[in-house]
C-alpha positions in Angstrom: 4.6 3.2 -11.2 1.6 3.9 -11.7 0.5 7.4 -10.3 -1.5 9.0 -13.9 -3.8 6.6 -12.8 -4.2 7.3 -10.2 -4.5 10.9 -10.6 -7.5 10.3 -12.4 -6.6 13.7 -14.0 -3.8 14.6 -15.3 -5.1 17.0 -18.4 -5.6 20.8 -18.1 -9.0 21.4 -18.0 -11.9 22.1 -20.5 -11.5 21.0 -24.3 -8.5 18.6 -24.6 -9.1 14.8 -24.0 -6.2 12.0 -23.5 -3.0 11.9 -21.5 -0.8 9.8 -22.0 1.0 7.6 -19.0 4.1 5.7 -17.8 5.7 8.9 -18.1 7.5 11.2 -15.0 7.8 14.3 -16.8 4.5 16.9 -17.5 1.9 14.4 -19.9 2.2 14.8 -23.9 -1.2 16.0 -25.0 -3.1 14.9 -28.1 -5.9 16.0 -29.7 -8.2 14.1 -30.1 -12.2 13.2 -29.9 -13.3 12.6 -26.2 -17.0 12.6 -28.1 -15.3 9.3 -30.1 -17.3 6.0 -29.3 -13.9 4.5 -30.5 -12.6 6.6 -27.8 -14.3 7.3 -25.2 -16.3 3.9 -23.9 -19.1 4.3 -20.8 -20.8 1.9 -19.1 -23.0 2.0 -16.5 -24.7 -0.5 -14.5 -27.1 -0.3 -11.1 -28.5 -2.0 -8.4 -30.1 -2.1 -5.0 -28.0 -1.1 -2.0 -28.6 -2.5 1.8 -27.8 0.6 3.5 -26.3 -0.8 7.4 -28.3 -3.5 7.7 -31.0 -2.0 6.5 -31.1 0.9 8.5 -31.6 3.0 4.7 -32.1 2.2 1.1 -29.8 3.2 -1.7 -29.3 2.9 -5.2 -25.7 1.5 -6.2 -24.0 3.8 -9.0 -21.2 2.0 -11.4 -19.5 3.8 -13.9 -16.8 3.8 -15.9 -15.7 6.3 -18.4 -11.6 4.7 -19.9 -10.0 5.7 -23.1 -8.7 2.3 -24.6 -5.8 2.4 -22.6 -8.3 2.5 -20.1 -7.4 5.8 -18.2 -10.3 7.9 -17.8 -11.2 9.4 -22.0 -11.8 13.0 -19.9 -10.4 15.6 -17.3 -14.1 17.7 -17.3 -17.4 16.4 -18.2 -21.4 16.7 -16.1 -22.9 13.7 -15.5 -26.6 13.2 -15.5 -28.3 10.1 -14.3 -32.0 9.4 -14.8 -34.3 6.6 -14.7 -37.6 5.6 -12.6 -36.2 6.1 -8.7 -37.4 8.8 -6.4 -35.9 10.7 -4.0 -37.8 10.1 -0.7 -35.9 13.2 0.9 -36.5 16.6 0.1 -33.7 18.9 -1.4 -30.9 21.3 0.8 -29.5 24.3 -0.1 -26.0 24.1 -2.4 -23.0 24.5 -0.5 -21.9 27.9 -1.9 -19.0 29.7 -0.2 -18.3 26.7 2.2 -16.5 24.8 0.3 -14.2 25.5 -3.3 -17.5 24.2 -5.4 -20.1 26.3 -4.8 -22.9 24.9 -6.7 -22.8 21.3 -5.4 -25.4 19.6 -2.7 -23.5 16.3 -1.6 -21.5 17.5 1.0 -25.0 19.1 2.0 -26.8 16.4 2.8 -28.8 16.1 -0.3 -30.2 16.9 -4.3 -30.5 20.1 -5.4 -33.8 22.1 -5.3 -34.0 21.7 -9.6 -33.0 17.9 -9.8 -35.8 17.4 -6.8 -38.0 20.0 -8.6 -37.5 18.9 -12.4 -40.9 17.1 -13.9 -39.2 13.7 -13.1 -36.1 13.2 -10.6 -32.6 13.6 -12.1 -28.9 14.0 -10.0 -27.1 16.0 -12.4 -24.3 18.4 -12.3 -23.3 22.6 -12.7 -21.2 23.1 -16.4 -18.2 24.5 -16.3 -20.0 26.6 -18.8 -21.2 27.9 -15.8 -18.9 31.6 -15.9 -16.4 30.7 -12.8 -17.6 33.5 -9.9 -21.9 33.1 -10.4 -23.3 33.3 -7.9 -24.6 29.9 -6.7 -28.6 30.1 -6.6 -30.9 27.6 -6.1 -34.7 28.4 -8.0 -35.8 31.0 -10.2 -38.9 33.4 -8.4 -39.9 32.7 -4.8 -38.0 29.4 -3.1 -38.3 27.8 0.2 -36.7 29.6 3.5 -32.7 29.0 3.2 -32.6 28.2 -0.2 -31.4 31.5 -2.5 -33.7 33.3 -5.1 -31.6 33.8 -8.3 -30.7 36.8 -9.4 -32.1 38.3 -12.8 -30.1 36.2 -16.4 -28.6 33.8 -13.9 -30.3 30.3 -13.9 -30.7 27.6 -11.3 -27.0 26.2 -10.8 -27.7 24.2 -8.0 -26.6 19.7 -8.6 -25.6 17.3 -6.4 -22.5 17.0 -8.3 -22.1 21.0 -8.9 -18.8 21.8 -11.1 -16.5 19.2 -9.6 -18.5 15.8 -9.9 -17.5 13.7 -13.1 -17.5 10.3 -14.2 -13.8 8.7 -14.7 -11.9 5.9 -14.9 -13.6 4.5 -12.2 -16.6 5.8 -11.7 -17.5 9.7 -10.3 -16.1 11.6 -8.3 -15.1 15.1 -7.0 -11.9 14.6 -10.0 -12.8 17.6 -11.9 -10.4 19.8 -13.2 -10.3 23.7 -11.7 -10.7 26.2 -14.3 -7.5 28.0 -15.1 -5.9 25.7 -13.2 -6.0 21.9 -14.4 -6.1 20.2 -11.5 -8.1 18.2 -9.7 -11.1 19.9 -7.2 -10.1 17.0 -5.1 -8.5 13.6 -5.8 -10.7 11.1 -3.1 -13.8 9.4 -3.7 -16.9 10.8 -2.6 -17.9 10.2 1.4 -20.2 6.8 1.4 -22.7 6.8 1.4 -24.3 9.9 -0.2 -27.5 11.7 1.1 -27.3 10.2 4.1 -29.1 10.5 7.4 -29.1 7.7 9.2 -27.1 9.0 11.7 -23.8 6.3 11.1 -21.2 8.2 9.8 -19.9 8.6 6.3 -17.0 6.4 4.5 -14.3 7.8 2.3 -13.8 4.5 -0.3 -9.9 4.0 -0.2 -8.8 0.9 -1.3 -5.2 0.2 0.8 -3.0 -2.7 1.3 -2.9 -5.6 0.7 -5.9 -5.7 -2.6 -5.0 -3.0 -3.8 -0.8 -2.2 -4.3 -0.1 0.1 -6.9 3.9 -0.5 -6.6 3.9 -4.1 -5.5 5.7 -3.2 -2.2 3.3 -4.7 0.3 2.5 -0.4 1.0 0.1 0.6 -1.5 0.3 4.3 -1.9 1.7 5.3 0.9 5.1 4.0 0.0 6.2 7.8 -0.6 6.2 7.0 -4.0 3.1 8.0 -4.7 2.5 11.7 -4.3 1.0 12.3 -0.3 -1.1 16.1 0.0 -4.4 17.8 0.8 -7.0 19.3 -2.2 -9.0 22.0 -2.0 -11.9 19.8 -0.7 -9.1 20.2 2.0 -9.2 16.4 2.3 -5.6 14.2 2.3 -5.0 12.2 -0.9 -3.6 9.4 -1.8 -4.9 8.1 0.6 -5.3 4.6 -1.7 -6.9 3.8 -4.6 -10.5 4.7 -5.3 -12.6 1.4 -5.2 -15.8 3.0 -7.5 -18.2 2.2 -4.1 -21.1 5.5 -5.2 -24.1 5.1 -2.6 -27.1 6.8 -3.2 -28.7 6.6 0.1 -32.8 8.3 0.5 -32.6 7.2 -3.4 -35.7 4.3 -3.8 -34.8 2.5 -6.6 -37.5 1.1 -9.4 -37.5 -1.2 -11.5 -37.0 -0.5 -15.0 -34.0 1.5 -17.5 -32.0 4.3 -16.5 -29.6 6.4 -18.0 -26.0 7.9 -17.6 -25.2 10.7 -19.4 -21.7 13.1 -20.0 -21.6 16.5 -21.2 -18.6 17.3 -22.8 -16.9 19.9 -24.6 -14.4 19.9 -27.1 -12.3 22.3 -28.8 -14.1 21.9 -32.5 -12.9 23.2 -36.0 -10.4 26.5 -35.9 -10.9 26.6 -31.9 -14.1 26.5 -31.8 -15.6 24.5 -28.4 -18.3 22.2 -29.1 -20.1 20.7 -25.8 -21.2 16.9 -26.8 -21.6 14.0 -24.6 -21.6 10.2 -23.8 -24.5 8.3 -22.7 -26.0 4.7 -22.5 -27.9 3.0 -20.7 -28.6 0.5 -17.4 -31.3 -2.3 -16.7 -32.1 -2.6 -12.0 -34.7 -5.7 -13.4 -35.4 -6.3 -9.5 -34.8 -4.6 -6.4 -34.4 -7.2 -4.1 -32.0 -6.5 -1.1 -29.1 -8.6 -0.6 -29.3 -9.9 3.2 -27.9 -7.0 5.1 -24.6 -7.0 7.4 -25.4 -6.5 10.8 -21.3 -6.1 11.8 -18.1 -6.6 10.2 -16.1 -9.8 11.7 -14.2 -9.3 14.5 -10.9 -8.1 14.0 -8.3 -9.8 16.5 -3.8 -8.4 16.2 -1.5 -11.6 16.2 -0.8 -12.3 20.0 2.6 -12.0 18.7 2.5 -8.1 18.6 4.2 -8.4 14.4 1.7 -6.1 13.5 -0.9 -8.7 11.7 -4.6 -9.6 12.4 -6.8 -12.1 11.6 -10.5 -12.2 11.0 -13.9 -14.9 10.0 -15.8 -13.9 7.4 -19.0 -14.4 6.7 -20.7 -13.9 3.5 -24.6 -13.3 3.2 -26.0 -15.4 0.7 -26.3 -14.1 -2.7 -22.3 -11.9 -2.1 -19.8 -13.2 -4.6 -17.0 -11.4 -2.6 -16.4 -8.5 -0.4 -13.9 -5.6 1.5 -13.2 -5.7 4.7 -12.1 -2.2 5.1 -10.3 -1.7 7.9 -8.8 2.1 8.9 -5.8 2.4 11.6 -5.8 6.1 13.6 -2.9 5.3 15.8 -3.3 5.5 20.0 -5.8 7.0 21.4 -7.2 8.5 18.2 -9.9 6.5 17.1 -13.4 8.1 16.4 -14.5 7.1 19.8 -11.7 8.8 21.1 -13.9 12.4 19.1 -9.6 11.4 17.7 -8.3 15.0 20.1 -5.8 16.1 17.7 -5.6 16.7 14.0 -2.3 13.6 13.9 -1.6 11.0 16.1 2.0 9.5 15.9 2.5 6.0 15.7 5.4 3.2 14.7 4.9 4.0 11.5 6.2 7.4 11.1 6.0 10.5 9.1 4.0 9.0 6.6 1.3 6.9 8.9 -0.9 8.1 11.1 0.7 10.8 11.6 -0.3 12.4 8.6 -3.4 10.6 7.9 -5.5 7.9 8.7 -3.9 4.3 6.7 -6.8 2.1 5.1 -6.2 -1.5 4.3 -8.5 -3.5 2.2 -8.9 -7.2 2.5 -10.4 -8.1 -0.6 -12.8 -11.9 0.2 -14.8 -14.3 -2.5 -15.4 -16.9 0.4 -16.1 -17.1 4.0 -14.0 -18.5 7.0 -10.6 -16.9 7.4 -8.7 -13.9 5.7 -6.0 -12.1 7.1 -4.5 -8.3 7.4 -0.5 -9.0 7.3 2.2 -7.9 9.1 4.4 -5.5 6.9 1.1 -3.8 5.0 2.2 -0.8 7.0 3.1 2.8 5.1 7.0 3.3 4.5 8.6 3.9 8.2 11.8 5.3 6.7 12.6 8.4 9.9 10.9 6.7 12.4 11.9 5.6 15.4 11.0 1.7 15.4 10.8 -0.4 14.1 14.5 -1.2 13.5 16.0 -0.4 10.0 13.5 2.7 9.2 16.1 5.3 10.0 17.9 4.5 6.6 17.3 7.1 3.9 15.2 6.7 1.2 14.4 3.1 2.0 11.7 1.5 1.2 10.6 -0.2 4.6 7.1 -1.5 5.1 5.8 -1.1 9.2 3.6 -3.3 10.7 -0.2 -2.9 9.2 -1.0 -2.7 13.5 1.1 -1.0 15.2 1.4 -2.4 19.2 2.0 -0.9 22.2 5.7 -2.2 22.1 6.0 -0.8 19.1 4.4 2.3 20.0 6.6 3.5 23.3 10.0 5.9 21.5 6.8 8.2 19.5 5.5 10.2 22.4 2.2 8.3 22.5 2.8 6.3 25.2 2.7 1.8 25.4 -0.7 1.7 23.8 -1.1 0.2 20.2 -3.3 1.7 17.7 -7.0 2.2 17.6 -9.0 0.7 14.2 -12.1 0.8 12.6 -13.7 -2.1 10.9 -16.5 -2.0 8.6 -17.4 -4.7 5.8 -18.5 -4.4 1.9 -20.6 -6.8 -0.2 -20.7 -7.2 -3.5 -22.6 -9.1 -6.4 -21.0 -8.3 -9.8 -17.0 -7.4 -9.4 -15.8 -4.7 -8.2 -12.9 -5.7 -7.4 -11.8 -6.8 -10.9 -13.0 -3.5 -12.6 -10.7 -1.2 -9.2 -7.2 -3.7 -8.9 -7.0 -2.9 -13.7 -6.5 0.6 -12.4 -2.9 -0.6 -10.4 -1.7 -2.6 -13.1 0.5 -2.2 -16.7 -2.5 -3.2 -18.4 -5.9 -1.7 -17.9 -8.9 -2.3 -19.6 -11.4 -0.5 -21.2 -14.4 -1.7 -20.0 -14.5 -3.9 -16.9 -17.2 -6.5 -15.9 -19.0 -4.6 -13.5 -22.8 -6.2 -13.9 -23.3 -9.6 -11.7 -24.5 -12.8 -13.2 -28.2 -10.8 -12.4 -27.3 -7.7 -15.2 -27.5 -5.7 -12.1 -25.0 -4.7 -9.3 -26.1 -5.3 -5.9 -24.4 -3.5 -2.9 -24.5 -4.1 1.0 -23.0 -2.5 3.3 -22.1 -3.0 7.2 -22.5 -0.4 10.1 -19.1 0.7 11.2 -17.9 0.2 14.2 -14.3 0.9 16.3 -12.1 -2.0 17.7 -8.8 -0.2 20.3 -6.2 -2.3 23.1 -7.3 -5.3 24.2 -9.9 -5.5 20.8 -12.0 -8.0 22.3 -14.9 -6.2 20.7 -16.6 -3.9 18.6 -17.7 -0.2 19.3 -20.9 1.3 17.1 -20.2 4.5 16.2 -22.2 7.3 15.3 -21.5 10.4 13.4 -22.5 13.0 16.2 -20.0 12.1 17.7 -17.5 8.8 16.2 -16.7 10.7 12.7 -15.4 7.6 10.8 -12.9 9.6 8.3 -11.3 12.3 8.9 -9.0 14.7 6.8 -7.8 18.7 7.7 -5.3 21.6 5.8 -2.6 21.7 7.4 -1.1 25.1 10.0 -1.0 27.7 7.1 -3.2 26.9 4.5 -4.8 29.0 2.5 -7.4 25.9 1.0 -11.1 27.5 1.2 -12.8 26.1 4.8 -16.5 25.0 4.9 -19.1 25.4 7.0 -19.3 23.5 10.4 -21.5 21.3 9.3 -20.0 20.3 6.2 -17.5 18.9 8.0 -20.2 17.3 10.5 -21.5 15.9 7.8 -17.8 14.5 5.9 -16.6 13.4 9.2 -13.8 15.6 9.4 -12.3 18.0 12.0 -12.5 21.8 10.7 -9.2 22.9 9.3 -6.9 25.1 12.0 -5.3 28.0 10.2 
């Protein structure tokens, strides 16, 4: 298994780095210097983003920060992005007590007041040197209505990434370790695109089978060998492998030089803390967009009812590879139905849609036919169907998309699963960089730019397909949130304001 690579941060928070991997017990902690360029290798690339077939334009960011064995170099860091970009929207207030990280603004849908009023636009985070419990605030002195003025002696601390956001083995994530616990704030990738105002639902870039299958058993991270749970942001994990997709909508890219720095704290001589940073530049040579993708391919479940599906993919000019992302919600539970319940049982059993939506990723490098194999569903141990799933301790993949006949023993009637489809196109080797995290040997510096020297992306609008799977239903955030997560009953996890859950596309937890 490669659980440690998926966990991203299994080190203690604060000031030490470098965990070992490949063991089932607590990782050894090696005293090393993550500021040493021979240890920490930071990569950074930028490109344009064509969002929802021209509905919006944005900045695409690709980054890795890895130690020599290919895993994340630190458990905590504070990133800063600078460059010739401009914000196309105004600031939003910090999130406050609505989330475990009170200083972040990404989940409120925009940049912070300090970032937009700086001498030059900047996207940054809040250092964990800001003591836990310090009030979140947006600016000194008079601030716009709805923003929080900082008390005397406290500097503005609202930022996009807050204290939770850092750069890790495969991009920017809210995975910084929480002080005193060593656990990540969140194990889920950022919902994309960030700063969205299009009215489309956000998507969480989880990579599932067949493209991402860490244990090589066809079930991806839903095989029962990789932990499933809820994080402090009330989001379920691990629903897949983080794909490293980071898109800033409403950030207008300009040609020129960009920089990414990561501030890192370490223990120096005699235990004295030292703060330094690693930094790297990237070049955006052209602001031309990749062609838009008007709609993802129509996904047609196999007539045999074996759980598989087929599609015909058309790559736009300039796109060298793409993901077709399929998310299975179970019967009568897709976003178009308003997902009437927090869970929807299907033939996949307790590790399937009964826990959380099931993610599938088809990686394509050329136009033409593609397929979702029949048995890439979660380990169905304990399920009523298909036959053989009642075997204790078994590793049995379930149907990828359950048919009505397969769902008949779940109490949901004889209705097939609802699923959503979205297509993401790249002009750089995005898959190879993320796929390496699932391998025994992971490169420290995977290629993250295309032939042009930058990294452009194009994203289709999301659609839903319901039985009989002959048409596609467009989705919008107001009525059809695309992704969902929730706190289980009795959870003591912090609960966000209703608007935060709406933007994330998740229902507020019932506790």
